C-alpha positions in Angstrom: 122.7 92.9 79.2 123.7 93.8 82.7 123.5 90.1 83.6 125.8 89.2 80.6 128.3 91.9 81.3 128.6 91.0 85.1 129.0 87.3 84.3 131.7 88.0 81.7 133.5 90.1 84.4 133.5 87.1 86.7 130.7 88.2 89.2 127.8 86.4 90.6 124.7 88.4 89.7 122.2 89.5 92.4 119.1 91.2 91.3 116.6 93.3 93.2 113.7 95.5 92.0 113.6 98.9 93.5 110.0 99.3 92.9 109.1 96.2 95.0 111.3 97.1 97.9 110.3 100.7 98.4 111.0 101.0 102.2 114.4 102.4 103.1 115.0 99.6 105.6 114.3 96.8 103.2 116.3 98.6 100.5 119.3 98.9 103.0 119.1 95.3 104.0 119.1 94.0 100.4 122.0 96.2 99.3 124.1 95.3 102.4 123.4 91.6 102.0 124.4 91.7 98.3 127.7 93.8 98.8 129.0 92.5 102.1 128.2 88.9 102.1 128.7 85.7 99.8 127.9 82.2 99.9 130.3 79.9 101.9 128.7 76.6 101.4 127.9 76.6 97.8 130.2 76.0 95.0 129.9 79.5 93.6 132.5 81.7 95.4 132.4 84.6 93.0 131.9 88.1 94.4 128.5 89.5 94.0 127.4 92.2 91.5 124.2 93.9 92.5 121.8 94.8 89.7 119.0 97.2 90.8 116.1 97.3 88.3 113.6 100.1 87.9 115.7 102.5 90.1 113.6 105.3 88.9 110.7 103.9 90.8 112.4 104.1 94.2 111.6 106.9 96.6 114.1 109.6 97.6 114.7 108.0 101.0 115.8 104.7 99.3 118.1 106.6 97.0 119.7 108.4 100.0 120.3 105.0 101.5 122.1 103.8 98.4 124.2 107.0 98.3 125.2 106.6 102.0 126.4 103.1 101.3 128.4 104.0 98.1 129.8 107.1 99.8 131.5 105.3 102.8 135.0 105.9 103.4 137.6 103.6 104.7 138.0 105.7 107.8 134.4 105.1 108.9 135.3 101.5 109.6 137.7 102.3 112.4 136.8 101.8 116.0 134.7 104.4 117.7 134.8 105.0 121.4 131.3 104.9 123.0 130.3 107.2 126.0 130.7 104.3 128.3 134.3 103.8 127.3 133.8 100.6 125.4 134.9 100.3 121.9 132.7 99.2 119.1 134.0 98.2 115.8 132.3 99.9 112.9 130.8 97.6 110.5 130.9 100.1 107.6 133.7 99.9 105.0 134.7 100.9 101.6 132.3 99.6 98.9 134.1 96.9 96.8 131.2 95.4 94.9 129.9 97.0 91.7 126.2 98.2 91.6 124.5 98.6 88.3 121.3 100.6 88.4 118.8 100.4 85.5 116.1 103.0 84.8 113.7 104.0 82.0 113.3 107.7 83.0 116.7 109.3 83.8 115.2 112.6 84.7 113.3 111.5 87.8 114.0 114.1 90.5 114.9 111.3 93.0 117.9 110.4 90.8 119.6 113.8 90.7 122.2 113.1 93.3 122.8 109.6 92.1 123.4 110.8 88.5 126.1 113.0 89.8 128.1 110.1 91.1 127.1 107.3 88.6 128.7 106.4 85.4 125.9 107.0 82.9 125.4 104.7 79.9 122.7 105.3 77.3 121.3 102.3 75.3 119.6 103.4 72.1 116.9 101.4 70.5 117.8 98.3 68.6 118.2 98.5 64.8 115.2 96.9 63.2 117.3 94.9 60.7 119.3 93.3 63.6 116.3 92.6 65.7 114.5 91.0 62.7 117.5 88.7 62.1 117.7 87.6 65.7 114.2 86.9 65.9 114.3 84.8 62.7 117.1 82.7 64.3 115.0 82.3 67.4 112.0 81.1 65.5 114.1 78.6 63.6 115.5 77.1 66.8 112.1 76.9 68.3 110.7 75.2 65.2 108.4 78.1 64.2 108.1 79.3 60.6 108.3 82.9 60.2 109.0 85.1 57.2 110.9 88.3 57.2 107.9 90.3 56.4 106.0 89.1 59.4 108.9 89.7 61.7 109.4 93.2 60.3 105.8 93.9 60.9 106.0 92.6 64.4 109.1 94.8 65.2 107.3 97.9 63.8 104.2 97.1 65.9 106.1 97.0 69.1 108.5 99.8 68.3 111.5 97.4 68.2 111.0 96.3 71.8 112.9 93.0 72.2 111.0 91.8 75.2 107.5 92.4 73.5 108.7 90.7 70.4 109.9 87.6 72.1 106.8 87.4 74.5 104.5 87.8 71.4 106.3 85.0 69.6 106.1 82.8 72.7 102.4 83.6 73.2 101.5 82.8 69.6 103.6 79.6 69.6 102.0 78.3 72.9 98.5 79.0 71.4 99.3 76.5 68.4 100.6 79.0 65.8 103.5 77.0 64.2 103.6 79.4 61.3 103.8 83.2 61.6 102.5 85.4 58.8 101.9 89.1 58.4 98.1 88.8 59.0 98.5 87.1 62.4 100.8 89.9 63.6 98.5 92.6 62.3 95.6 91.5 64.4 97.6 90.4 67.5 97.0 92.5 70.6 99.7 91.0 72.9 103.0 92.4 73.8 101.9 96.1 73.9 101.3 96.8 77.6 104.7 98.6 78.0 104.2 101.0 75.0 103.8 104.6 76.1 105.4 107.9 75.2 106.1 111.1 76.9 104.0 114.3 76.5 106.5 115.9 74.0 106.3 112.9 71.8 102.6 112.9 71.8 102.5 116.7 71.0 104.8 116.0 68.1 102.6 113.3 66.9 99.6 115.5 67.0 101.3 118.7 65.4 103.5 117.0 62.9 102.4 114.9 59.9 103.9 111.4 59.9 106.6 110.6 57.5 105.4 108.9 54.3 106.6 105.3 54.4 105.6 101.8 53.3 102.1 101.2 54.4 101.6 98.2 56.5 98.0 97.7 57.5 97.7 96.7 61.1 101.2 97.6 62.2 99.6 100.3 64.4 98.6 98.6 67.7 96.0 101.4 68.4 93.8 100.3 65.5 90.6 98.7 66.8 90.1 95.1 65.9 86.9 95.8 64.0 88.8 97.9 61.4 91.4 95.0 60.9 89.3 91.9 61.2 86.4 92.8 59.0 84.2 90.1 60.4 86.9 87.7 61.4 86.0 84.6 63.2 88.8 84.3 65.7 91.8 86.2 66.9 94.1 84.8 64.4 92.1 86.1 61.5 90.8 82.7 60.2 88.0 83.6 57.7 88.6 87.2 58.0 87.9 89.7 55.3 90.1 92.7 54.3 88.9 96.1 55.2 90.5 99.4 53.9 91.7 101.9 56.5 92.6 105.3 55.4 95.7 107.0 56.7 94.0 109.6 58.6 92.0 107.0 60.5 95.1 105.2 61.4 96.7 108.3 62.5 93.7 109.3 64.7 93.6 105.9 66.4 97.4 106.0 66.9 97.1 109.5 68.7 94.2 108.3 70.7 96.1 105.2 71.9 99.1 107.3 72.8 97.0 109.8 74.8 95.2 107.3 76.7 98.3 105.4 77.6 100.1 108.5 78.9 97.5 109.2 81.5 98.4 113.0 81.6 95.2 114.3 80.2 95.2 117.6 81.9 98.8 118.4 80.9 98.3 117.1 77.4 95.2 119.5 76.9 97.0 122.4 78.3 99.9 121.8 75.9 97.5 121.6 72.9 96.0 124.8 74.1 99.3 126.7 74.4 100.7 125.6 71.0 97.9 124.9 68.5 97.8 128.6 67.5 101.5 128.4 66.3 100.5 125.9 63.7 100.3 126.9 60.1 97.0 125.8 58.8 95.7 126.3 55.2 92.3 127.5 56.3 91.5 131.1 55.6 88.2 130.9 57.3 89.7 129.6 60.5 87.1 127.0 60.9 89.7 124.4 62.1 90.8 126.9 64.8 87.3 127.4 66.0 86.7 123.6 66.0 89.8 123.0 68.0 88.7 125.7 70.6 85.3 124.0 70.9 86.8 120.6 71.6 89.3 122.1 74.1 86.4 123.8 75.8 84.4 120.6 75.9 87.4 118.8 77.4 87.7 121.6 80.1 84.1 121.1 80.9 84.4 117.4 81.3 87.4 117.8 83.6 85.4 120.3 85.7 82.6 117.9 86.0 84.8 115.1 87.0 86.5 117.0 89.7 83.4 118.8 91.1 80.9 116.0 91.1 83.3 113.1 91.3 81.8 111.7 88.0 84.7 109.7 87.1 82.7 107.7 84.5 83.2 110.6 82.3 86.8 109.8 81.9 
Protein backbone atom coordinates (compact mmCIF):
# COMPACT_ATOMS: atom_id res chain seq x y z
CA UNK A 1 0.00 0.00 0.00
CA UNK A 2 2.90 2.36 0.70
CA UNK A 3 4.19 1.77 -2.84
CA UNK A 4 0.77 2.49 -4.34
CA UNK A 5 0.32 5.71 -2.38
CA UNK A 6 3.81 6.97 -3.23
CA UNK A 7 3.41 6.21 -6.95
CA UNK A 8 0.02 7.91 -7.08
CA UNK A 9 1.58 10.98 -5.44
CA UNK A 10 4.25 11.14 -8.18
CA UNK A 11 7.26 9.75 -6.31
CA UNK A 12 9.85 7.15 -7.19
CA UNK A 13 9.75 4.54 -4.45
CA UNK A 14 13.02 3.54 -2.79
CA UNK A 15 12.63 0.74 -0.24
CA UNK A 16 14.98 -0.43 2.49
CA UNK A 17 14.65 -2.95 5.29
CA UNK A 18 15.61 -1.63 8.71
CA UNK A 19 16.21 -5.13 10.06
CA UNK A 20 18.83 -5.85 7.37
CA UNK A 21 20.77 -2.57 7.70
CA UNK A 22 21.11 -2.41 11.46
CA UNK A 23 24.39 -0.48 11.70
CA UNK A 24 23.91 3.31 12.10
CA UNK A 25 26.48 4.05 9.39
CA UNK A 26 24.77 1.94 6.73
CA UNK A 27 21.40 3.23 7.88
CA UNK A 28 22.51 6.85 7.43
CA UNK A 29 24.05 6.13 4.02
CA UNK A 30 20.84 4.58 2.70
CA UNK A 31 18.67 7.41 4.02
CA UNK A 32 20.88 10.20 2.67
CA UNK A 33 21.20 8.50 -0.71
CA UNK A 34 17.44 8.19 -1.02
CA UNK A 35 16.52 11.65 0.24
CA UNK A 36 19.31 13.79 -1.26
CA UNK A 37 20.07 12.14 -4.60
CA UNK A 38 18.17 11.16 -7.74
CA UNK A 39 18.90 9.58 -11.10
CA UNK A 40 20.30 11.97 -13.71
CA UNK A 41 20.84 9.52 -16.55
CA UNK A 42 17.62 7.53 -16.41
CA UNK A 43 14.28 8.54 -17.78
CA UNK A 44 12.71 8.57 -14.32
CA UNK A 45 13.28 12.04 -12.89
CA UNK A 46 10.65 11.79 -10.17
CA UNK A 47 11.70 12.66 -6.60
CA UNK A 48 12.34 9.74 -4.29
CA UNK A 49 10.08 8.54 -1.52
CA UNK A 50 11.85 6.38 1.05
CA UNK A 51 9.91 3.41 2.43
CA UNK A 52 11.54 1.84 5.51
CA UNK A 53 10.11 -1.59 6.26
CA UNK A 54 10.33 -3.30 9.68
CA UNK A 55 11.38 -0.11 11.43
CA UNK A 56 10.54 -1.80 14.73
CA UNK A 57 13.52 -4.10 14.16
CA UNK A 58 16.03 -1.24 13.97
CA UNK A 59 18.20 -0.49 17.03
CA UNK A 60 17.95 2.77 18.94
CA UNK A 61 21.15 4.14 17.37
CA UNK A 62 19.66 3.81 13.88
CA UNK A 63 16.44 5.49 15.00
CA UNK A 64 18.48 8.38 16.37
CA UNK A 65 20.18 8.73 12.97
CA UNK A 66 16.77 8.93 11.30
CA UNK A 67 15.61 11.56 13.80
CA UNK A 68 18.77 13.62 13.32
CA UNK A 69 18.14 13.72 9.55
CA UNK A 70 14.46 14.60 9.84
CA UNK A 71 15.12 17.32 12.44
CA UNK A 72 17.61 19.25 10.32
CA UNK A 73 16.87 22.94 10.05
CA UNK A 74 17.59 25.22 7.16
CA UNK A 75 20.08 27.15 9.27
CA UNK A 76 22.27 24.07 9.61
CA UNK A 77 23.09 24.24 5.90
CA UNK A 78 24.77 27.61 6.14
CA UNK A 79 28.52 28.02 5.95
CA UNK A 80 30.52 27.36 9.09
CA UNK A 81 33.92 28.83 9.96
CA UNK A 82 36.58 26.26 10.76
CA UNK A 83 39.36 26.93 13.34
CA UNK A 84 41.83 27.43 10.50
CA UNK A 85 39.74 30.23 9.07
CA UNK A 86 38.54 28.29 6.02
CA UNK A 87 34.85 28.08 5.32
CA UNK A 88 33.17 24.76 4.79
CA UNK A 89 29.73 24.59 3.35
CA UNK A 90 27.45 22.37 5.36
CA UNK A 91 25.88 19.62 3.39
CA UNK A 92 22.93 19.25 5.73
CA UNK A 93 19.67 20.81 4.69
CA UNK A 94 15.96 20.76 5.24
CA UNK A 95 14.43 17.37 4.47
CA UNK A 96 12.18 17.69 1.41
CA UNK A 97 11.54 14.02 0.69
CA UNK A 98 8.82 11.93 2.40
CA UNK A 99 9.80 8.95 4.53
CA UNK A 100 7.28 6.18 5.22
CA UNK A 101 8.08 3.80 8.08
CA UNK A 102 6.27 0.47 8.40
CA UNK A 103 6.19 -1.55 11.61
CA UNK A 104 4.26 -4.43 13.16
CA UNK A 105 4.88 -3.54 16.82
CA UNK A 106 4.23 0.12 17.47
CA UNK A 107 5.23 -0.07 21.13
CA UNK A 108 8.89 -0.99 20.76
CA UNK A 109 10.92 1.22 23.15
CA UNK A 110 13.22 2.34 20.33
CA UNK A 111 10.27 3.97 18.51
CA UNK A 112 9.21 6.18 21.41
CA UNK A 113 10.84 9.38 20.12
CA UNK A 114 9.97 8.62 16.51
CA UNK A 115 6.28 8.26 17.33
CA UNK A 116 6.23 11.76 18.81
CA UNK A 117 7.20 13.30 15.45
CA UNK A 118 5.59 10.90 12.99
CA UNK A 119 2.06 10.91 11.63
CA UNK A 120 0.65 7.58 12.76
CA UNK A 121 -1.73 5.54 10.62
CA UNK A 122 -3.27 2.31 11.88
CA UNK A 123 -4.39 -0.25 9.31
CA UNK A 124 -6.93 -2.75 10.67
CA UNK A 125 -7.29 -6.28 9.42
CA UNK A 126 -8.94 -6.78 6.06
CA UNK A 127 -12.59 -7.77 6.04
CA UNK A 128 -12.93 -11.44 5.25
CA UNK A 129 -15.68 -10.87 2.69
CA UNK A 130 -13.55 -8.41 0.69
CA UNK A 131 -10.48 -10.63 0.89
CA UNK A 132 -12.42 -13.66 -0.33
CA UNK A 133 -13.77 -11.65 -3.25
CA UNK A 134 -10.33 -10.42 -4.29
CA UNK A 135 -8.78 -13.89 -3.95
CA UNK A 136 -11.55 -15.28 -6.14
CA UNK A 137 -10.75 -12.70 -8.82
CA UNK A 138 -7.04 -13.54 -8.64
CA UNK A 139 -7.76 -17.27 -8.94
CA UNK A 140 -9.92 -16.67 -12.03
CA UNK A 141 -7.26 -14.55 -13.70
CA UNK A 142 -4.62 -17.22 -13.05
CA UNK A 143 -6.81 -20.03 -14.36
CA UNK A 144 -7.37 -21.72 -11.01
CA UNK A 145 -10.79 -22.99 -9.98
CA UNK A 146 -11.58 -22.02 -6.39
CA UNK A 147 -14.98 -21.98 -4.74
CA UNK A 148 -16.01 -19.42 -2.15
CA UNK A 149 -16.05 -21.99 0.65
CA UNK A 150 -12.43 -23.00 0.06
CA UNK A 151 -11.28 -19.37 -0.06
CA UNK A 152 -13.22 -18.58 3.13
CA UNK A 153 -11.51 -21.50 4.85
CA UNK A 154 -8.15 -20.23 3.64
CA UNK A 155 -8.83 -16.77 5.05
CA UNK A 156 -9.86 -18.22 8.40
CA UNK A 157 -6.76 -20.38 8.51
CA UNK A 158 -4.39 -17.46 7.88
CA UNK A 159 -6.29 -14.94 10.04
CA UNK A 160 -7.11 -12.87 6.94
CA UNK A 161 -3.43 -12.31 6.13
CA UNK A 162 -3.26 -11.18 2.50
CA UNK A 163 0.33 -12.27 1.88
CA UNK A 164 -0.19 -15.72 3.40
CA UNK A 165 -3.32 -16.29 1.32
CA UNK A 166 -1.67 -15.30 -1.95
CA UNK A 167 1.50 -17.27 -1.20
CA UNK A 168 -0.57 -20.35 -0.37
CA UNK A 169 -2.52 -20.12 -3.62
CA UNK A 170 0.69 -19.62 -5.58
CA UNK A 171 2.35 -22.61 -3.91
CA UNK A 172 -0.59 -24.92 -4.51
CA UNK A 173 -0.90 -23.77 -8.13
CA UNK A 174 2.81 -24.37 -8.74
CA UNK A 175 2.41 -27.91 -7.37
CA UNK A 176 -0.20 -28.70 -10.01
CA UNK A 177 -3.38 -27.95 -8.09
CA UNK A 178 -5.62 -26.37 -10.72
CA UNK A 179 -8.70 -26.69 -8.53
CA UNK A 180 -8.93 -25.58 -4.91
CA UNK A 181 -11.35 -27.23 -2.51
CA UNK A 182 -11.95 -27.09 1.22
CA UNK A 183 -10.14 -30.37 1.86
CA UNK A 184 -6.95 -29.11 0.24
CA UNK A 185 -6.96 -25.97 2.35
CA UNK A 186 -7.68 -27.90 5.54
CA UNK A 187 -4.55 -30.05 5.31
CA UNK A 188 -2.24 -27.41 3.82
CA UNK A 189 0.57 -26.32 6.14
CA UNK A 190 1.98 -23.46 4.10
CA UNK A 191 1.57 -19.75 4.55
CA UNK A 192 1.60 -19.89 8.36
CA UNK A 193 5.10 -18.88 9.37
CA UNK A 194 4.18 -15.27 10.24
CA UNK A 195 1.33 -16.20 12.54
CA UNK A 196 1.92 -15.35 16.15
CA UNK A 197 0.12 -13.45 18.87
CA UNK A 198 1.10 -11.47 21.92
CA UNK A 199 0.99 -12.73 25.47
CA UNK A 200 -2.28 -10.98 26.30
CA UNK A 201 -3.96 -12.59 23.30
CA UNK A 202 -2.69 -16.03 24.35
CA UNK A 203 -3.90 -15.53 27.94
CA UNK A 204 -7.26 -14.50 26.57
CA UNK A 205 -7.40 -17.66 24.44
CA UNK A 206 -6.64 -19.76 27.53
CA UNK A 207 -8.96 -18.12 30.06
CA UNK A 208 -11.92 -17.40 27.78
CA UNK A 209 -14.03 -19.91 25.94
CA UNK A 210 -14.04 -19.41 22.16
CA UNK A 211 -17.13 -18.01 20.51
CA UNK A 212 -19.52 -20.56 19.09
CA UNK A 213 -19.36 -20.32 15.32
CA UNK A 214 -19.67 -22.46 12.24
CA UNK A 215 -17.37 -25.44 12.60
CA UNK A 216 -14.82 -25.84 9.83
CA UNK A 217 -12.61 -28.83 10.44
CA UNK A 218 -8.99 -28.07 9.69
CA UNK A 219 -9.19 -24.28 9.64
CA UNK A 220 -7.02 -24.27 12.73
CA UNK A 221 -3.36 -24.43 11.55
CA UNK A 222 -2.22 -25.87 14.88
CA UNK A 223 -4.03 -29.17 14.41
CA UNK A 224 -1.58 -32.02 13.74
CA UNK A 225 -1.79 -33.62 10.33
CA UNK A 226 -2.64 -37.03 11.80
CA UNK A 227 -5.94 -35.68 13.11
CA UNK A 228 -6.85 -34.20 9.75
CA UNK A 229 -5.57 -36.78 7.32
CA UNK A 230 -6.73 -39.98 8.98
CA UNK A 231 -4.36 -42.07 6.88
CA UNK A 232 -3.95 -39.81 3.87
CA UNK A 233 -1.57 -40.85 1.18
CA UNK A 234 -0.23 -37.42 0.25
CA UNK A 235 -0.24 -33.77 1.32
CA UNK A 236 -3.28 -32.94 -0.77
CA UNK A 237 -5.49 -35.55 0.85
CA UNK A 238 -5.95 -37.99 -2.04
CA UNK A 239 -7.39 -41.15 -0.57
CA UNK A 240 -7.73 -39.64 2.89
CA UNK A 241 -10.37 -40.64 5.38
CA UNK A 242 -12.31 -38.29 7.61
CA UNK A 243 -11.55 -38.27 11.32
CA UNK A 244 -13.75 -36.53 13.87
CA UNK A 245 -11.97 -34.00 16.06
CA UNK A 246 -13.66 -32.65 19.16
CA UNK A 247 -13.83 -28.93 19.86
CA UNK A 248 -11.78 -29.35 23.04
CA UNK A 249 -9.01 -31.07 21.07
CA UNK A 250 -9.00 -28.27 18.50
CA UNK A 251 -8.85 -25.66 21.26
CA UNK A 252 -5.96 -27.47 22.98
CA UNK A 253 -3.85 -27.69 19.83
CA UNK A 254 -4.63 -24.07 18.96
CA UNK A 255 -3.40 -22.86 22.37
CA UNK A 256 -0.34 -25.12 22.08
CA UNK A 257 0.46 -23.66 18.65
CA UNK A 258 0.12 -20.09 19.91
CA UNK A 259 2.23 -20.78 22.99
CA UNK A 260 5.05 -22.35 21.02
CA UNK A 261 5.05 -19.58 18.40
CA UNK A 262 5.27 -16.83 21.05
CA UNK A 263 8.57 -18.08 22.51
CA UNK A 264 7.92 -16.29 25.84
CA UNK A 265 7.52 -19.43 27.91
CA UNK A 266 8.54 -17.99 31.29
CA UNK A 267 6.36 -14.89 30.98
CA UNK A 268 3.48 -17.00 29.75
CA UNK A 269 3.71 -19.35 32.74
CA UNK A 270 4.04 -16.43 35.15
CA UNK A 271 0.93 -14.82 33.72
CA UNK A 272 -1.00 -18.06 34.09
CA UNK A 273 0.11 -18.37 37.72
CA UNK A 274 -0.91 -14.78 38.51
CA UNK A 275 -4.36 -15.01 36.95
CA UNK A 276 -5.69 -18.55 37.05
CA UNK A 277 -7.11 -18.16 40.59
CA UNK A 278 -9.30 -15.30 39.35
CA UNK A 279 -11.20 -17.66 37.07
CA UNK A 280 -14.67 -18.82 38.04
CA UNK A 281 -14.62 -22.61 37.81
CA UNK A 282 -17.53 -24.96 38.46
CA UNK A 283 -15.50 -27.30 40.62
CA UNK A 284 -16.45 -27.42 44.30
CA UNK A 285 -13.66 -29.89 45.07
CA UNK A 286 -11.01 -27.59 43.48
CA UNK A 287 -9.51 -30.54 41.62
CA UNK A 288 -8.92 -28.38 38.53
CA UNK A 289 -7.06 -25.82 40.65
CA UNK A 290 -4.82 -28.51 42.13
CA UNK A 291 -4.17 -29.94 38.69
CA UNK A 292 -3.24 -26.50 37.37
CA UNK A 293 -0.81 -25.98 40.27
CA UNK A 294 0.81 -29.35 39.58
CA UNK A 295 1.41 -28.50 35.93
CA UNK A 296 2.72 -25.03 36.79
CA UNK A 297 5.09 -26.58 39.33
CA UNK A 298 6.24 -29.13 36.76
CA UNK A 299 6.86 -26.31 34.27
CA UNK A 300 8.93 -24.47 36.87
CA UNK A 301 11.01 -27.60 37.54
CA UNK A 302 11.67 -28.00 33.83
CA UNK A 303 12.73 -24.37 33.52
CA UNK A 304 15.12 -24.75 36.44
CA UNK A 305 16.64 -27.93 34.98
CA UNK A 306 17.12 -26.22 31.63
CA UNK A 307 18.91 -23.22 33.13
CA UNK A 308 20.96 -25.02 35.77
CA UNK A 309 22.13 -28.07 33.82
CA UNK A 310 21.94 -26.54 30.33
CA UNK A 311 19.57 -29.34 29.30
CA UNK A 312 17.97 -27.52 26.40
CA UNK A 313 16.56 -30.75 25.00
CA UNK A 314 13.83 -30.39 27.65
CA UNK A 315 12.43 -27.32 25.92
